[in-house]
Backbone as a printed PyTorch tensor [residue, N CA C, xyz], in Angstrom:
tensor([[[-59.9010,  12.1410,   4.0670],
         [-60.2550,  11.2750,   2.6300],
         [-60.3970,  10.1170,   3.6830]],

        [[-61.6880,   9.5260,   3.1110],
         [-62.1470,   8.3530,   3.6270],
         [-61.4890,   7.1100,   2.8250]],

        [[-61.7670,   6.2030,   3.5860],
         [-61.1570,   5.0410,   3.2880],
         [-61.4840,   4.5120,   1.9190]],

        [[-62.6930,   4.6840,   1.8360],
         [-63.7670,   4.3880,   0.0050],
         [-62.6480,   5.1900,  -0.5830]],

        [[-62.8720,   6.0950,  -0.8790],
         [-61.9060,   7.2910,  -1.3780],
         [-60.5790,   6.6100,  -2.1900]],

        [[-59.8180,   6.6700,  -0.7930],
         [-58.5470,   5.8940,  -1.1190],
         [-58.2810,   4.7180,  -1.8470]],

        [[-59.0590,   3.7510,  -1.6100],
         [-59.3040,   2.3420,  -2.4890],
         [-59.7810,   2.9470,  -3.5210]],

        [[-60.7250,   3.7330,  -3.9400],
         [-61.3230,   3.9680,  -5.5150],
         [-59.7460,   4.7400,  -6.0130]],

        [[-59.6730,   5.7310,  -5.1040],
         [-57.8590,   6.2560,  -5.8200],
         [-57.0740,   5.2860,  -6.3920]],

        [[-57.0420,   4.5440,  -5.4120],
         [-55.7490,   3.4130,  -5.6620],
         [-56.1190,   2.2570,  -7.0160]],

        [[-57.4730,   2.5500,  -6.7390],
         [-57.8140,   1.2560,  -8.3160],
         [-57.7830,   2.3030,  -9.3450]],

        [[-58.1830,   3.7440,  -9.1550],
         [-57.8560,   4.6070, -10.7460],
         [-56.3770,   4.7470, -10.9710]],

        [[-55.9860,   4.6160, -10.4530],
         [-54.0920,   4.3630, -10.6610],
         [-53.6360,   3.6670, -11.1720]],

        [[-53.8120,   2.0060, -10.5400],
         [-53.6340,   0.7920, -11.2020],
         [-54.2530,   0.3620, -12.0630]],

        [[-55.3830,   1.2700, -12.9160],
         [-56.2380,   0.7660, -13.9530],
         [-55.3930,   1.8070, -14.8620]],

        [[-54.6680,   2.8440, -14.6440],
         [-53.6730,   3.5680, -15.4110],
         [-52.8730,   2.7750, -15.7930]],

        [[-51.9640,   2.0500, -14.9290],
         [-50.6660,   1.5380, -14.7540],
         [-49.6670,   2.0920, -14.1100]],

        [[-50.0660,   3.0190, -13.0480],
         [-49.3550,   4.4450, -12.1140],
         [-48.6880,   3.1570, -10.7790]],

        [[-49.3800,   2.1570, -10.5420],
         [-49.4080,   0.9570,  -9.6950],
         [-49.6070,  -0.3560,  -9.9490]],

        [[-49.0720,  -1.4490, -10.2280],
         [-49.4170,  -2.8430, -10.0180],
         [-50.2960,  -3.3300,  -9.4980]],

        [[-51.3320,  -3.7410, -10.4240],
         [-52.8120,  -4.3420,  -9.7180],
         [-51.9770,  -4.8800,  -8.2960]],

        [[-51.2550,  -5.8370,  -8.1860],
         [-50.2990,  -6.8110,  -7.1620],
         [-50.2820,  -5.6840,  -6.0760]],

        [[-50.2800,  -4.8190,  -6.2900],
         [-49.1800,  -3.8620,  -4.9840],
         [-50.4250,  -3.3640,  -4.3700]],

        [[-52.1330,  -3.3670,  -4.7990],
         [-53.4400,  -2.7890,  -3.4580],
         [-52.9910,  -4.0140,  -2.8960]],

        [[-53.3740,  -3.9440,  -1.9300],
         [-53.6260,  -4.5760,  -0.8290],
         [-55.3550,  -5.3050,  -0.8000]],

        [[-55.2840,  -6.3750,   0.0840],
         [-56.7000,  -7.3970,  -0.2180],
         [-57.3840,  -5.9650,   0.9310]],

        [[-56.9820,  -5.3460,   1.7670],
         [-58.0790,  -4.8390,   2.9220],
         [-58.5220,  -4.0020,   1.9520]],

        [[-57.5780,  -2.9250,   1.2360],
         [-57.9930,  -1.5020,  -0.1240],
         [-59.6400,  -2.0430,  -0.7040]],

        [[-58.9890,  -3.1110,  -1.0850],
         [-60.5260,  -3.6580,  -1.8210],
         [-61.7670,  -4.1730,  -1.3020]],

        [[-61.5190,  -3.8050,  -0.2750],
         [-62.5610,  -4.5710,   0.3380],
         [-63.7600,  -3.5280,   0.5560]],

        [[-63.5880,  -2.1880,   0.6920],
         [-64.7470,  -1.0260,   0.0040],
         [-65.3970,  -1.3880,  -1.3720]],

        [[-64.9220,  -2.3380,  -1.9010],
         [-65.8890,  -2.1030,  -3.4440],
         [-65.8060,  -3.7900,  -3.3890]],

        [[-66.5470,  -4.7840,  -2.4630],
         [-66.5070,  -6.2090,  -2.7390],
         [-67.5810,  -6.1640,  -2.9990]],

        [[-68.7590,  -5.2610,  -2.2270],
         [-70.3420,  -5.1880,  -2.3960],
         [-70.6640,  -4.6210,  -3.2510]],

        [[-70.1390,  -3.9450,  -3.7440],
         [-70.4110,  -3.2060,  -5.0830],
         [-71.5380,  -4.1430,  -5.6690]],

        [[-72.5960,  -4.3310,  -6.4450],
         [-72.9690,  -5.3850,  -7.3130],
         [-72.6370,  -4.7730,  -8.8650]],

        [[-72.5520,  -5.4440,  -9.7590],
         [-72.5250,  -5.3710, -11.1630],
         [-73.5450,  -6.4860, -11.9710]],

        [[-73.5390,  -6.2930, -13.1150],
         [-74.1320,  -7.4110, -14.1070],
         [-73.1520,  -7.9010, -14.8330]],

        [[-72.7220,  -9.2120, -14.7510],
         [-72.4620,  -9.7640, -15.9910],
         [-72.8870, -10.3710, -16.6910]],

        [[-72.7110, -10.3700, -18.5510],
         [-73.2770, -10.7800, -19.5440],
         [-72.5610, -11.7690, -20.4460]],

        [[-72.7290, -12.9830, -20.4150],
         [-72.1380, -13.6850, -21.7960],
         [-73.2880, -13.7630, -23.0150]],

        [[-72.6350, -13.1270, -24.0100],
         [-73.8040, -13.0960, -25.0990],
         [-72.5490, -14.0270, -26.1340]],

        [[-73.6890, -15.5030, -26.2000],
         [-73.2560, -16.2310, -26.9070],
         [-73.4920, -15.8710, -28.7660]],

        [[-74.2980, -14.6420, -28.8230],
         [-74.7240, -14.1030, -30.3980],
         [-75.9970, -13.4170, -30.5610]],

        [[-76.0470, -13.4620, -31.3710],
         [-77.8360, -12.6690, -31.6990],
         [-78.4280, -12.8960, -32.9270]],

        [[-79.4800, -12.4190, -32.8630],
         [-80.5970, -12.5250, -33.6570],
         [-81.5440, -12.1410, -33.7470]],

        [[-82.0140, -11.3830, -34.9510],
         [-83.2820, -10.5590, -34.8580],
         [-84.7740, -11.4350, -35.7210]],

        [[-85.2920, -10.6930, -35.1640],
         [-86.7460, -11.7500, -35.8140],
         [-88.1420, -10.7220, -36.0240]],

        [[-89.2100, -11.0410, -36.3240],
         [-90.2280, -10.5090, -36.2780],
         [-90.9950, -10.7310, -35.1460]],

        [[-91.6680,  -9.9450, -34.4970],
         [-92.4720, -10.6510, -33.0940],
         [-93.7280, -11.8760, -33.6510]],

        [[-94.2000, -11.8510, -35.2180],
         [-94.9610, -12.6320, -35.4350],
         [-93.8930, -14.1680, -35.8040]],

        [[-92.6950, -14.4020, -36.1660],
         [-91.6760, -15.2430, -35.8370],
         [-91.4630, -15.9150, -34.4800]],

        [[-91.6050, -14.9450, -33.5420],
         [-91.1100, -14.9120, -32.1290],
         [-92.2770, -15.7740, -31.4940]],

        [[-93.2580, -15.4660, -32.0540],
         [-94.5340, -15.7780, -30.8710],
         [-94.7740, -17.2610, -31.3490]],

        [[-94.4350, -17.8260, -32.5490],
         [-94.1900, -19.3500, -33.3030],
         [-93.2870, -19.8310, -32.7420]],

        [[-92.4620, -19.4060, -31.8680],
         [-91.6560, -20.2520, -31.5600],
         [-92.1890, -21.2430, -30.3290]],

        [[-91.6450, -22.2350, -29.9840],
         [-92.1010, -24.1670, -29.4120],
         [-90.7300, -23.9460, -28.9530]],

        [[-91.0040, -25.0260, -28.1230],
         [-90.3520, -25.9870, -26.8280],
         [-89.6050, -26.1010, -28.1030]],

        [[-88.2910, -26.6420, -28.4730],
         [-87.5040, -27.3550, -29.2590],
         [-87.0290, -26.4940, -30.3150]],

        [[-87.5350, -25.4900, -30.5590],
         [-87.6120, -23.9020, -31.2350],
         [-86.1750, -23.4010, -31.5390]],

        [[-85.2410, -24.0790, -32.7680],
         [-84.1070, -23.7170, -32.8070],
         [-83.3660, -22.1190, -33.6000]],

        [[-83.1580, -21.1650, -32.9470],
         [-83.2620, -19.7250, -33.1000],
         [-81.5910, -19.8660, -33.7980]],

        [[-81.6090, -20.0490, -35.1050],
         [-79.8690, -19.3390, -35.5080],
         [-79.2570, -17.8410, -35.0000]],

        [[-78.3380, -17.9860, -34.2920],
         [-77.1160, -17.1170, -34.0160],
         [-76.4440, -16.4160, -35.0170]],

        [[-75.7460, -15.1090, -34.5680],
         [-74.9770, -14.4770, -35.9410],
         [-73.6010, -14.8680, -35.6500]],

        [[-72.9540, -16.0050, -35.3870],
         [-72.0920, -16.2370, -34.2780],
         [-71.8330, -17.6820, -35.5050]],

        [[-70.7600, -18.1040, -35.5030],
         [-69.9700, -19.3140, -35.7960],
         [-69.5390, -20.4730, -34.6580]],

        [[-69.6530, -21.6660, -35.0010],
         [-68.9020, -22.6000, -33.6620],
         [-67.9420, -22.7680, -33.1560]],

        [[-67.4280, -22.2030, -32.1120],
         [-65.9440, -22.2360, -31.8230],
         [-65.6380, -20.7600, -31.8440]],

        [[-66.5040, -19.9290, -32.2300],
         [-66.0380, -18.1120, -32.3380],
         [-66.3810, -17.6700, -30.9730]],

        [[-65.5030, -16.3790, -30.1150],
         [-65.4940, -15.8730, -28.9600],
         [-66.8740, -15.7200, -29.0070]],

        [[-67.0730, -15.7530, -27.5500],
         [-68.4310, -14.9600, -27.1970],
         [-67.7840, -13.6090, -26.7640]],

        [[-68.9300, -12.6340, -25.9790],
         [-68.4430, -11.2510, -25.4880],
         [-68.8900, -11.1510, -24.5770]],

        [[-68.3130, -10.9910, -23.0080],
         [-68.1670, -10.8660, -21.9740],
         [-68.5370,  -9.0620, -21.3210]],

        [[-69.8550,  -8.8290, -20.8420],
         [-70.0030,  -7.3340, -20.7920],
         [-70.2750,  -7.1470, -18.8800]],

        [[-69.9880,  -6.6410, -18.8630],
         [-69.7730,  -5.6520, -17.3250],
         [-70.2600,  -4.8090, -17.2370]],

        [[-72.0040,  -4.5650, -16.6900],
         [-72.4930,  -3.0310, -16.9550],
         [-72.5070,  -3.0100, -18.0870]],

        [[-72.7380,  -3.8250, -18.9250],
         [-73.2550,  -3.0280, -20.3490],
         [-72.1670,  -2.6140, -21.0180]],

        [[-70.2740,  -3.1600, -20.7190],
         [-69.5440,  -2.6570, -21.0190],
         [-68.5970,  -3.9570, -21.5180]],

        [[-68.7510,  -3.8120, -22.8300],
         [-67.1880,  -5.1280, -23.2740],
         [-66.2880,  -5.0470, -22.5180]],

        [[-66.4200,  -6.4170, -21.9530],
         [-64.4830,  -6.3070, -20.9380],
         [-63.7930,  -7.4790, -21.6560]],

        [[-64.1930,  -8.2150, -22.1620],
         [-63.4960,  -9.3620, -22.2470],
         [-64.2180, -10.1840, -23.4790]],

        [[-63.2350, -11.0560, -23.3260],
         [-63.6700, -12.1210, -25.2630],
         [-63.6380, -13.7650, -24.3870]],

        [[-64.5410, -14.8880, -24.9810],
         [-64.2400, -16.0990, -23.9720],
         [-64.3870, -17.1130, -24.7440]],

        [[-64.6600, -18.1580, -24.1330],
         [-65.3420, -19.4110, -25.1520],
         [-66.4330, -20.0450, -23.6170]],

        [[-66.8280, -20.8030, -24.0040],
         [-68.0090, -21.2810, -22.9510],
         [-66.8200, -22.7420, -23.0540]],

        [[-67.3340, -23.3160, -21.7710],
         [-67.1010, -24.5140, -21.0070],
         [-67.9490, -25.2570, -19.8690]],

        [[-67.8230, -26.2480, -20.1110],
         [-68.6720, -27.2310, -18.5970],
         [-67.9360, -27.3850, -17.6730]],

        [[-68.3850, -27.0290, -16.4540],
         [-68.0580, -27.3240, -14.9780],
         [-69.0170, -27.9400, -14.5820]],

        [[-69.0490, -29.2730, -14.2810],
         [-69.6650, -30.3790, -13.6930],
         [-70.8850, -30.5530, -14.4810]],

        [[-72.1120, -29.9600, -13.6770],
         [-73.0630, -29.6150, -15.1000],
         [-73.7440, -28.9550, -15.1060]],

        [[-73.0520, -27.5570, -15.1690],
         [-73.1350, -26.5200, -15.1040],
         [-72.5820, -25.7320, -16.0990]],

        [[-72.8330, -24.3670, -17.4010],
         [-72.2730, -23.7930, -18.2570],
         [-71.1470, -23.0050, -17.1870]],

        [[-69.7950, -22.6860, -18.0530],
         [-69.1580, -21.6650, -17.5770],
         [-69.0220, -20.9700, -18.4080]],

        [[-67.0480, -20.0350, -18.3000],
         [-67.1330, -19.1150, -19.1400],
         [-65.7530, -19.2560, -19.0260]],

        [[-64.6860, -19.1410, -19.9450],
         [-63.3570, -19.1120, -19.9440],
         [-62.6230, -18.0990, -20.6480]],

        [[-61.7620, -17.0220, -19.8610],
         [-62.0970, -15.4600, -20.6340],
         [-60.4880, -16.2060, -21.5980]],

        [[-60.8640, -15.8920, -22.6910],
         [-59.2170, -15.2840, -23.4860],
         [-58.6490, -14.3360, -23.6170]],

        [[-59.4340, -13.5390, -23.5520],
         [-59.2320, -12.0560, -24.2770],
         [-59.3900, -11.1430, -23.6080]],

        [[-58.8890, -10.4490, -22.4480],
         [-58.8480,  -8.5190, -21.9660],
         [-59.2010,  -8.0260, -22.9210]],

        [[-60.4990,  -6.8090, -22.9620],
         [-60.5250,  -5.7800, -24.0010],
         [-60.5460,  -4.8390, -22.9400]],

        [[-59.2320,  -3.5560, -23.8330],
         [-58.2480,  -2.7240, -23.4670],
         [-59.6460,  -1.2760, -23.1350]],

        [[-59.8930,  -1.1280, -22.3680],
         [-61.1180,   0.2370, -22.3450],
         [-60.2880,   1.5880, -23.0910]],

        [[-60.8180,   2.1620, -23.6310],
         [-60.2520,   3.1620, -24.4740],
         [-60.9900,   4.4130, -22.7140]],

        [[-61.5750,   4.7170, -21.9960],
         [-61.4410,   4.9020, -21.2560],
         [-60.9540,   4.9330, -19.8710]],

        [[-60.2690,   6.5710, -19.6380],
         [-59.3550,   6.7830, -18.6520],
         [-59.9610,   6.7240, -17.2640]]])
């Protein structure tokens, strides 16, 4: 079995709860460090017609379906994995994860 397959097997066991994640050595994870993932933080959604969209200009405000202070959704590769809050880090926006969403997938 290759080193990559071994690391992935250990990750699957850890995800299933068979092996505590802390016990997976950092060297075992190096095989997955370079795998690209897409992370999205969704503040909210809005639905509008194309004609309304074309009328938007600089400074326009689009009302979203979330309330102020409501948790935002965090997706990894289009899968909801967590909820969090927007924070300011120096002069940039960031996300603090407040809830991890348990997957139904085995």
